[in-house]
N, C-alpha and C positions, 0 to 999 in steps of 0.2 A: 076152268071156265066160270065156276061158281064164284071164285075170288074176284074175277073181273066184273061180274054182274053186281056183286056186293059193293065193289068200289064205285061203280057207276051210280048205284042207288044212293050212296052216301054223298057223292059229288053233286047229285041233282038237288040235294037239300041246300038250304041257305047256310053258307059257311062263314066262319069267323075269318077275319083278315088281320094281318100284322104288318105294321110299317116300320121302317128302319129307325125313324126318330122316336117311335114308341119304345123301341129296344134301348136306345140311348138313355132315355129318361128313366126307364125302369132300372137299368144297371146302375145309373148314378144314385138313384134312391136307395137301392139295396146294398150297395157296395160297403163292406164293413168299415173300411178306412175313412169313408165320408163322415162318420161320427167323430173322427178325430178333430174336426173343426169345432164341434161343440166343446170337446175337452180342452182344446187350446183356448177357447174363449173363456171358459170357466177358470182355468188356471191363471190366465192373464189377468182376469178380473180380481183374483185373490192377490196377485202380486201388486196390482195398482192400489188395492186397499192397504196393503202393507206400507207402500210408499206414502200414502196419505197420513199415516201415523206419524211421520217425521215432524209434522207441524202441530201435533197434539201435545199437550203438556206431559212431560215425563215425570212421574211421581214415584218416589221410593221411600220406604221406611227403613231406618237404621237404628241399631241399638248396640251398645258395647259397655262392657265393664272391665276395668283394668286395675292392675296393682303395679306400682312402680317403686323402685328402690330408693329414690330420692325425690324430694320436692323442693321448690324454690323457697328460700328463706331470706327475709329482709332484716339486716342488722342496722336499725335506724339509731343514730346518735342523738336521739331526742328524749329528754327526761319524760317519764311517765307515759311514753308511747311504746306500746308493745306490738311487735309484728304478729299477724295472725298465724296460727299453726295450720298448715294445709295437710289434708288427709292424703295418704299414699294410695288409697283406693278411690277410683273415679267411676262415675256412672253417667251415661248419656243416651237419651232417646231423641231421634230427630225425624222430622218430615221434610224431605227435600223435593223441591219442584223446579224443573228446568223447562223453559219454553224457547224453542228455536224461533228466532225472529226473521233471519235471512240466512240461507245456506249457499248463496252465490249462484243459485239456479240449478243446484245439483238434483234436487227432487224433481223439478220440472223436466230436466233433460233425461233423467232416468225414466220418467213416465212416458215421455215421447219415444224413447228407445224401446220401451216395452210395447207400446202401440204399434210401432213399425215392425217389431219382431212378430207380433200377432198377425199382421197383414202378410208378412213374408211366409209364415208357417201355413196360413190358410191357403195361400196361393200355391204352395207346394202340393197340397192336397188336390187343388184344381188341376195341376199338371198331371198328377197320378190318375185322376178320374178321366182326363182327356185321353190318356194313353189307352184306356179301355175301349175307345171307339174303334181302334184297328182290330181288336179281338172280336168285337161285335160285327164289324164289316166282314171279316173272314168267315165267321160262322154263318152269318145271314146269307151271304152270297153262295156259300157252299150248299145251303139248303135250297136256295133259288135255282142253282144250276141243276140239281137233282130233280127239283119240281118241274122245270122245263123239259128235262129229259124224259120224265114220266109222261108229260103231256104229249110230247112228240111220239113216244112209243104207244100211247093210247090211240093216237090217230093212225099209226101203223097197224095196230090191232084192228081198228075199225075197218080199215081198207081191206085187210085180209079176210076178216069175217064177212064183210059185204060181198067180197068176190066168191066166197064159199056159197053163200046164199044164191048168188047170181048163176053159178054154173051147175047147181044141183039138178035143175030140170034138164039141162043140156046133157048131163052125164046119163040121166035116166033115158033120154032119147037116143043115146049112143053117139051124140055129136062130139063129145069130149071123152077121152079115156078116163076111167075111174081113178087111175093112179095120180092124176092131177089133183083130185080131192084130197088124197092122203098127204100129198106134198104140202098143200095149203094148211091142212090140219096140223101137221108136224111143225110148220112155221108158227102157227098160232100158239102152240105149246112153248116154243122157244121164246116167243115174245112174253108170254106169261112168266117164264123163268126170269127174264130180264127185268120185268116189272117188279117181281118179288125182290130181286137183288137191289134195285134202285130204291124200293121202299125201305129196305133194311138200312141202307146207307143214309137215306134222308132222315129216318127216325133217329139214327145215332147222332147225326149233326144237330137235329132239332132238340134232342135231349141235352146236348152240351150247351146250346143256346139258352134253353130253359133253366139249366143249372146256373149259368152266369147271371140270368135275370132273376133267379129265385122265384120262378113262376111256373105253374103247371100250364103247359101248352098242349092243346089238342093236336094229335098227330095229323088230323085232316085240315088243320088251319092252312090258309092260303097266304103266302108272303107276297106283298105287293112289290113289284119291281120299281125302285125309285126313279123319279124323273127329275133330275137336278135342273133347276132353272138357270143356274150359273153357267154362262158360256165363256167366261174369261179364264182361260187356262194358261195365262202368262206366268212365268216364273218370277214373281215379285214377292217382297216381304208380306206376310199375312198377319193373322191375329192369333197366333199360337199363344197359349197361356204361359209358355216358357219365357216369352219376351217380357211379360208383366212381372214374372218371378225374378228375372235378372234385374229389372228396374227396382223392384221393392227390396231386393237384397242390398243393392248399392245405397238406397235410401236408409236402410237399417244401419249400415256401417257409418253413414254420415251422422246419424243420430247418436251412435255410440261414440263417435269422435267428440261430439258436443258434451257428452258426460265427462270426458277426459279434461276438456277445457274448463269445465265448471269446478273441477277439484282444486284448482290453484286459487280460487276466489276465497276471501275471508268468510268466516261463519260468525254470525252475531246471535247471541242468546241472552235471555233474561233468566235469572235464577233467584230462588228464595229458599231459606231454611228456617224452620221453627222447631224448637226443641225444649227439653227439660232435662236438667242434670246437675251434677255436682262435680266441679264448679260450673257456673254458667259462663257468660262472656267476661264477667268480672273475676279475674283469677284470684283476687284477694278475698273473695267472699266464699267461705268454705261451707255454704249451705246449698240445698237444692233450690234452683232458680229456673224460671222459664226464660227463653231468649229467642231472638230471631235475627236474621240478616237477609238483605235483599241487594241485588246488584245486576250489573251487565257484564258480559264476558265476550271477548273476541278471540278467535283462533285463526291463525293463518300460517300455512307452511309453504312459503314461496319457493323453496328449494327442494326439488325431488330427484336431483341427480339424473336428469334426462329420462326418467322412467315414463313420464307422460309423453314426451316426444317420441320415444321408442314405440309406445302403444299406438300413437297416431300413425306412425309409419307402417305398423302392422295392418291397420285398417285400410290404409291407402293401397298396400300390396294386395289385400283381399279384393278391393274394388278392381284392381287391374286384372286379377285372376278371373273375376266374373266377366270382364270384357273379353278375355281369351276364350272362356267357356261359351260366350255368346257367338263369337266368331266361328268356333268349332261347330256349334249347333247350326248356324247359318249354312256352313259348307255342307254338312251332312244332309240338311234339309233340301238344299239345292240339288244334290245328287239324286235324292229320292224323287223329287219332283220331276227331274229330267227323265227318270225311268218311267214314271206313270204317264208323263206326256207322250213318250214314245209308244207306250201301250195304247193310248187313246188313238193316235194316228194309225197304228197298226190295225186295230180292230175296226176303225172306220173304213179302211181300205179293204179289209177282208169281207166286211158286210156288203160292200158294193158287188164284189165277185159272187158272194153267196146268193144275192138276189138274182143275178143273171143265171147262175147255175140252177136255182130253184125253178125259174121259168122254163128252162130247157128240159130239166128232168121231169117236170110235170107233163110237158108235151110228149116225152118219150113214154111215160107211164100210161097216158091216155091212149096212145097208139098200141102199146103192148096189151092193155086191157081189152081193147077191141079185137086184137088178134087172138087172144086167149078165148074170148067169147065165140069166135068163129072157128076155133080149133086149129088155127094155123101155127101157133106156138104152144109150147108146154108151159105148165104152171111154174116150172123151174126158171125159165127165161123171164116170165112175168115177175116172179119174186125177186129175181136179180135186179130188175129195173126199179121195182118198188123199194127194195132195200137201198139202192143208190139214191132214190128220191128222199127216203127217210134220213139217210146219212147227211145229205145236204141240208135238209130242214133242221136236223139236230145241230149241225155246224152253225147255221144261221142263228138259232136261238142261243147257242153257247157263246158265240162271238158277241151277240147283243148284250147278254148278261155280263160278259167280261168287259165290254166297252163301258157299261154303266158302272161296273165295279171299279174300273180304272179311273173314271171321273170322280166317283165318290172317294176313292183313296187319295186322289190328287187334292180334292177340296179338304179332306180330313187332314192330310199332311200339311197343307198350307194354313189351315186354321179358319177356313171360310165356313160360314153357316150353310147348312144343307137344307134347301127348301124342296119339299116333295110336292 
């Protein structure tokens, strides 16, 4: 009894509430893998910076010292002209600069492919995050069902407790046998046991929800039953993030194909070299001399023995594979939506019967209550009818929550936004 009084005192206070969309937002915010999007962005930014380096001057310093067994000698048949003696040891220090002028679009296509890959990777995280919604739904409605069960049992408790207060005076006056009081008190204890069991189950489910949300949740918090505004439960394509993922993956493969096409284009570069050594560019001058050269170079490999063609075929095959994955996803999605739609129709039908039963059971309890007060029936008969009424009320609330859950599951599976 003290437990129930304490519970009523707590519930009379202003209580915190929790909505389903609040759970979604919190889970998205705290889910560890959500941070992968930041990591993907950072690593992609670094790769793009590396690609930008392609159009920056490539500078290198070189130095070498060599000794060779023979050198070039000139035997000139000219009187009084002596050919220079060349040293067999040679020394050279150079500064080489190379500037890419045009790479056939390779850098641009690689940057585009990198950007498309980033979009695809981030969308995969969105798909994973969206998958958490069903976990949230299951836990949220598990708590809701137990919450409604407690509320119904509390009403049951109040009815029995009120009846005890009502018949006390009549027992004292000998109108009703005292054993009826004991029967009601025993039922009250059984209800308290049921409430304790429901509380334990509710707290366990609430703890799991709190763990998923990474948030401390007061055990007395009230979960709000969602009221989805969406009434269209037709089985049509929705806005699931998987569809965008499939699209971005195909775009990524298109971008990768473009990188293959750019490889067969010629590459144009400018280069320059400045150095100091012996000999310089004048091979007949055996002294240390500065020197330099500048020029343009072109590189082109038009023949790749079908390797590019094969790679393009691989990308085309991957795109066809994505199409098959999308078809499989569509099929599985349709099956799941059919199941949830059937649940919606089932619970709507059950609720109509529940309402009729509740009206009838309430009338029966009203009659039984009057009969007990007049001593024409025992408390056992009264409790039987009260239990029947409580059972119907619990069925009604259970079916109502299950109907809303089926609607939320349908909208979640379809990818529709849930408005509460």
